[in-house]
DOTIKE-383329 format. One record per residue (C-alpha): residue in one letter; x, y, z. Coordinates in steps of 0.02 Angstrom, whole numbers, plus 50000, padded with zeros to 5 digits. Example, Ala and Ser with C-alpha at 12.3 -4.5 7.8 and 13.67 -1.06 7.14 Angstrom:
! DOTIKE-383329
A506154977550390
S506844994750357
! end
This chain:
! DOTIKE-383329
M457995311151790
D457575325251685
L459235330251601
S458325343951513
E458305353351694
I460225353051715
K460725370151677
I462645373051644
N463365390651596
P464865392151507
I466455399851595
E466705418451568
R467885426351461
D468095442551564
Y468755429451715
L469985421551592
D470665438351524
R470965444651699
A471865427851754
W472885429751618
E473235447051645
R474045443651820
L474825427951751
N475715437351611
N476425450551756
L477275436851861
T479005437651881
K479405424251741
P479535427351541
R477875425051478
G477055406351470
S478565398051543
L477615389751664
G476525382151516
R475085370751566
L475335378451745
E474625393451689
E473315387751566
L472565378151726
A472655391651841
A471735402851710
Q470475388951695
L470165388051887
V469815406151901
A468575407151772
I467785391251854
Y467645396352015
K467155414251979
D468525420152087
F470275431252071
N470955422652232
P470285404452223
T470715390652354
I470355372752369
R469315370852516
G469155351252497
K469535336652392
L468515321552361
F468545307352241
F467085296152193
V467495277652161
F466105270952074
A466025250252055
G465135239051937
D465005222651855
H464705218051671
G463885204251606
V464925203251449
V466365197351550
E465365180051508
E466405181951344
G467965179751410
I468575197051378
S469535199451541
A471105194551631
Y470215193251798
P468695186751845
K467165196951895
E467205192452089
V468835203252098
T467575218452069
A466885215652243
Q468495211252323
M469225227652267
V467795236152341
F468305228952519
N470135234352469
F469745252452445
L468545251852608
R470095246552709
G471205259952628
G472375249552528
A472075252352343
G473115263652239
I471725277152238
N471825276952422
V473765278252438
L473895294452303
A472195300952371
R472995302852539
Y474535310152477
A473395323252368
G472435327552537
A470975320052456
E469375310152528
V468975294652447
R467115287352455
V466695271652379
V464965268152291
D464195252852230
V463205257852076
G463125240652001
V464255226852081
D463415209952066
Y463745205252258
N462645207252404
F463635218452533
S462395222152651
K462705236852766
I464645240652773
D465265255752848
G466065266852744
L465115260952565
Y463895270752478
S462565257952440
K461735266352282
K461575248752173
V460545251552016
C460715233151975
Y461705216251986
G462945220251852
T462375224851681
R461795212351555
N462935203751422
F462805216251297
T463035204751162
K461435196151175
E460305210851258
P460525230051299
A461735230751450
L460435241251550
T458705247051520
R458515266051466
E457775268951652
E459335259951726
A460465271051630
L459545288151690
K459725280651864
T461565278451858
I461715296651818
K460665301351943
V461835292852075
G463465302252011
Y462505319352003
E461615317252171
L463055311952275
A464025325552195
K462795339552233
E462745331752413
A464715333552427
I464655350452347
S463385356752474
Q464695349652614
G466115362352546
Y467105349952425
N467565361352276
L468715349552181
I468055333052137
G468735318952050
V468115301351981
G468775283351979
D467985267451929
M468035249051979
G467335235351875
I468175220051797
G467695220251611
N467495239451598
T468465244051465
T467485232951334
P465995245351379
S467255259351381
S467815255251207
A466045252251135
I465595269751188
T467045276851130
A466835268650953
V465055274850945
I465105292850990
T466775296750919
G466435285550745
K468185278550759
P468485259850725
V468245246850860
E469945241150823
E470775257750850
V470005261951025
T470125245451102
G471585241251211
R472135225851330
G471425232951476
T472005221651621
G473395215551518
I472495202151408
D473425192351269
E473215193151068
K471895181151058
T470775188351199
L471025205851126
N470335199950972
R468845191651042
K468585208451147
I468585216850970
E467285205950902
V466195205451042
I466125223851038
K465775223750847
R464385212350864
A463585222050996
I463605237750905
R462905228050752
L461515220950866
H460935235350949
H461345251550825
P461525262950977
N461265280750912
P462835291550935
E461835307350952
D460725300251100
P461965297451245
I460715287851359
D460375275551214
V462315271951193
L462475269551391
S460935259051404
K461505248451253
V463315245251280
G463785256651443
G464225252351619
T463485257451784
E465055265151839
I465215275151675
G463395281351690
A463725288551883
C465315295951818
A464195305451686
G463265311251836
V464785317651922
F465355328051775
L463565336951753
A463325340651924
C465075349651941
A464915358751777
E463255363951823
S463785368651995
G465355378651953
I466585365352004
P468065358251929
V468115339751897
V469465328351868
T469445313151752
D470545300051770
G470865287551630
F469845277451498
I468325272251596
T467945288251664
T468255298251508
A466875286451435
G465865293751566
A466405312851507
L465985307351335
I464255302851396
A464025319951496
Y464885328951339
K463525322051228
I462035327351343
N462875345051359
P464405350251293
L464625365351406
V465195351751524
R467155352851436
D467395369651509
Y467535361351682
L468295344251653
I470155344551686
A470895328351596
S472195322151729
H473205308751620
R473365301851457
S472975282551488
Q473945269051390
E472445261451339
S472275266451153
G470435274651156
H470845287051269
Q471745298851170
F470195296951036
Q469075301751182
L470185317651233
N470245323051037
Y468485321951028
M468175334451172
G469765344051140
L470385341251301
E472375340751349
P473045328451474
L474095336151627
L475115319751650
D475775305551533
L476455292851665
N475895276651569
L474525272751677
R473145262051668
L472585255651841
G470965267951841
E470205270552022
G470475288452008
T472595286652025
G472925298351892
G471655311851945
A472315311052120
L474155315052057
A473355328251947
M472585336552091
L474295339852152
V474715348051991
I473125358852013
E473485363752194
A475335369652120
A474275380151976
L473375389552119
R474795392452215
I476015400752080
Y474425411052026
R474155416652201
E475855419052302
M477015421552145
A477605440252146
T477225452952009
F478645464351912
E477985477052010
S477685469552186
A479495462052159
G480335478552096
V480865467851947
S481135475451778
T479865468651637
A480405460851475
I481215475751351
V480715468751181
! end
């Protein structure tokens, strides 16, 4: 995949200015709806439409395994990844429940699970490898494999956009995937491994210390280049993280807003951002995860999350909740009366 061929345009200031002109003339004190107003203006500018509507909502849940679980850094065995894929397909996971509530479709994608699913209805089989390699011993992926994971997300997002979806979110599933996410975050942001590494699925203090040492060992071994996001992804990343990056790139290129979830998907956003910083204009950070490294990711890209609910499940659950807020912001923008149309006096000061 030739990343240089991906062309992303910055959002246009004229759309932002005119959106704020309307927002400031709605029947309320200026700025009194806070983030809803900021979000509405961003959406107008992304869609390049002064009367934007959401035609279709979609979540991609990317699943992949991680060789580094051999180092005892997770509270759960890697078999849970495949088991949860079946749960997604049955509609029984958290993302299924919240996506239904938000009116969004869920597409489950095997991009790197260490399991042979064969053909299963509803599963998008895009397997790049049967799990990454243990990055304490060798790079997690080859450079070619890393690019393939990005291509998976990019092509699936482009296909969905051609089908009429114009609000897309991403989720993840992969036992052990907070470990590569922490490694990516430490390398790209330059923050100490201890500060960006959390407890993931709820590991104890001893396991957390082991996890931190494992990440440090991998970074010392491979010396991933923070200015080369593919180098970072290949050496210490994961298949689902790369696929998320591909979705972010495709949506930004197509002028479609794209919703992050928590720590893992935002690691994918970091990769996409390092490929092309203009991606940021199209990102909507859904929530602030309990994972300690998530805030550092958000700070690095200058993103402010919509929600803070102490979530740390992943799967896209925070993104599904954020889609409800996104819909609310657009309804305020489109449906609320202006002072003039309502015959209400404007402020005198």
